[in-house]
N, C-alpha and C positions, 0 to 999 in steps of 0.2 A: 665122597666115595666115587671112584672112577668106574665107569661102565665100559666093559670090553665087549665090542661087537664082533661076533664071529664072521669071518669073511671066506670060509671054505665054500666049495661049490654047493654042498648040501644046504648050507644056510642061505645062499643066494636063491636056490630053488624054492625053499620054504618061503623066503621073503617075497619072491615073485608071485607065489600062489596067494599069499595074503593080499598083495596089491591087486591081483585080478579079482579076488573076492570083494575087496573094497570098492572097486570100480563097478562091479555088477550090482552091489547094494546101492551105490549112489544112483545108478541108472534106474533101479527100481523105485528109489525115493522120488526121482523126477517124474516117473510115470504115475505114481500114486498121487503126487501133488497135482499133476495135470488132470487126473481123474476127479480129484476133489474140487478143483476150480470149475468143473462143469456143472456142479450143483450148489456151490457156495460162492459168495463174493470173494474175490481175490484177497482183499484185505483181511477177511476173517480167516482164510486159510493160512495166511502169513502169521497172524497173531496166535492161532492155535498151535501151529507147527513150531513157532519160535518158543512159545511158553513151555510146551512139552519137552523140547530139546534142552532148554535152559534148566528145567527142573532135574533132568537126568544128569547133566554135567555138574550141577550144583551138588547133587547127592554124592557123585563120585569124588568131586574135589574135597568135600567135607569129610568123606570117609577116609581119604588119604591125608587128612590133616592140613590141607591147603586153605589159606584165608581168601575168601571171595572179595572182601573189601579191604584194600590196602592202598597206601599212597601211590604206588607205582601204577595203579589203574588209571590215575589221572595224568600220567606222563604224556608228553607230546606225541610219541609214536602211537600210543594207544588211542589218542583222540583222532589221529589220522586213520588208524585202523578202523575205528568205529564208522567214520565217514564212508570209507570205501566198502566196508562190509554192508552197510545199509544200501549203498548204491548197487553193489553187485547182487545182493539177495533180491532186492525189489525188482530190478530189471530182468534178472534171469528167470524169476518166477513168472513175471509178465510174459517173457519170451516163450516159456514152455506152456503157458496157459493159452496164449493167443496165436502162436505160430507152431509149425510142425516140431515135434519133439526131436526128430532126427536132425533138422537143420540147427536147432539151438544147441544140441549136444556137440555137433561138429564144430561150430564156431567157438564153443567153450574150450576146445582143444588148442586154441591159439594162445591161451593164457600163459603157458611157459615161455613162448616167444616174447611176449610183452614183459614178462618178469626179467628175462635175460637182458632185454633192452633197458629196462628201468634200473637194473643193477649196475649197468655200465654208466648210465646217466647220473644216477643219484648216489651210488656207493663207490664209484670210481673203479669198478671191476674192469679188467682188461677183456675186451671183446674185439677180436680181429676182424678183418674185412670179410673173411669167409663166413663167420657167424652172422655178421651184419647182413650179408647177402642172403643167408638162409632166413633170417627174420623177415626181410623184405619179401622174399618169395612166399613165406607162410602167410603174411598179411595180404598178399595178392590173392592167395587162396580164399581168404575171408571175403574179399571184394567180389571174387567170382561167384561165391555162394549167394551173397545178398543181391548181386546184379543191380547196382544203383542206377544204371542207365538203361535197363531193360524194361520191357512192357510189363513183366511180371513182378517188378519191384514193389514192395510194400514197406511203408515207413515202420511197420511193426518189426521188420527184420533188424532194425537198429537196436531194438531192445536187447537182443542176444549179444550184440557188440558192446553195448554199455554195461551189461552184466559181466561180460568177460573182462572188460577194463577195470570194473570194480573189484573183481576177484584178484586180478593181477596187482592192483594197488594194495589190497589187503595183505597179500602174500609178502609184498615188499615191506610193508609196515610191520608185519610180524617178525621180520628179520631184525628190525631195530627195536622191538619190544623188550622191556627189561627182562633179564633172565630169571628174575624172581617169580615171574608169572608162569605157572605151569601150563601144560597143554590143556588140562581140564578147566582151568580158570579162563584161558583164552576161548575155549569152546563155550563156556557159560556166557561170556560177554558177546560172543559171536551170535548165539541164538537169541540173546536179548535184543541185538540189533535187528533181527528179523521181526520181533514184536514191534519195535519202533517203526520199521519200514511199513508194516501193516497199518499201524495207527496213522502214519502220515498219508498213506495211500487212501485211507478211508475218506478223507476230506475230498479227494479227487474223484473217487469212485461214487461216493454218495449213495451207497446201497445199504439198507438196513441189514442187521444180522439175521441170518437164516437159521431156522431150527435144524439141529443135528438129528440124523436118523442112524440106524445101524450101518447103512451103506457108507455114508460120509464119515462116520466115526471110525470105521475100519480103514478108510483111506488115510485119514489124518494119523490115526494110531500107527498104522503100518509105515507111513512116511517117517514118523519120529523114530520108530524101531530101526528102520533101514538106515536112516541118516546117522544115528548115534552108533550103531554097530559098524557101519562103514568107516566112521571116523576112528573107532578103536582098531579096526583091521588095518587102516592106513598107517596108524602109529606103529602097530606091530610089524608091518612090512618094512617101514623105514628103520626100525631098530633091530631087525633080524639079519638082513643081508646088506651088501654094499649099496649105497645110494645110487651109484651109476649102474648097478645091475638091475635093481628093482624099478627105478623110475620110468624106464621106457614102457613098462606095462601099464602105466597110467592111460595110455592111448587105447587100451582095451575098452575103456568106457565108451568110446565112439562106437565100437561094434555092438555093445549091449544096448546103447541108446538108440541106434539106428534100428536094430532088430525089434526092440519094443515098440518103436514108432510104427514100423511096418505091420507087425503082428496085431498090436492092440488098437492102434488108431487108424489103420488103413492108409498109412502115408506112402508116398511114391518118391523114389530117388531118381532124379533126372541126371543127365550127363554132367551138367555144371556142378551138381553136388558131388559126384564122384571125383571130378577133376580138382575141385577146391579141397576136398577131404584129403586127397593124395598129396597135394602141395603142403597142406598144414602138417600132416603127420610126418612126411619125409623131411620137412624143414626141422621139426622138433627133434626127430631122431638124430639128424645130422648134428644139431647143436649139442645134444647130449654126448655124442661120439667125440666131437671136437673138444668139448669141455673135459672129457675124461683123458684125452691125449695131452691136453695142456697141463 
């Protein structure tokens, strides 16, 4: 059966609204996870969050008649996807737990730049010198934010970069994943990877499991609800309007993440953060614009 996607202005407007809603929910998920790590070991937060999300996606997949266990799950692209999912999830949660939420959120916005570069290098997609220049400028924005040669540099800032690279690798591997695997099945295995990341980090963290109380349970439960609902809203956005019309609104996550960091965690944005953010967002929007023209 062929799915026809409406591309009239009203559909694009609705799709954009879904995208903004998804980004707001993802930002809330990050804030809730950061709050949970203040009272629980990071590995425990990862395991609980991953388990809850995996159960939600498993229920949706089974309800829609999808098979969770099938030969394509063991395909090479899926193995690569699992590796990068674990890398991205582990280091991004470490970043939002140990560094300002606002800076981690901003660095995450460089993911599309790395995806475009990876598509050119690994999938042979044509990327002209203008888009390569934009990618370079966006990555310069990341360097400005982490300030590797400045007095304020912290090695913890690298966690957000590693998380961003992991998510970019996951997105690239997802493009090569067998089409027989539905988005719900991919979501199920994505959240299982978070559980694996938590169990792996447990050996490094070396902290015993902490008891849950009503406060931490609300944080974890809220993060699961926000994350799975955000994923559904993201899928709705991509299937409602034109990809080129709704994708730029992914950058609204930066606004939500920065606002939550300032309001909830008392974070402060300095000049380097503003400059780096501007370079990353401008580069991403330019790449989207050039890609649409091409």
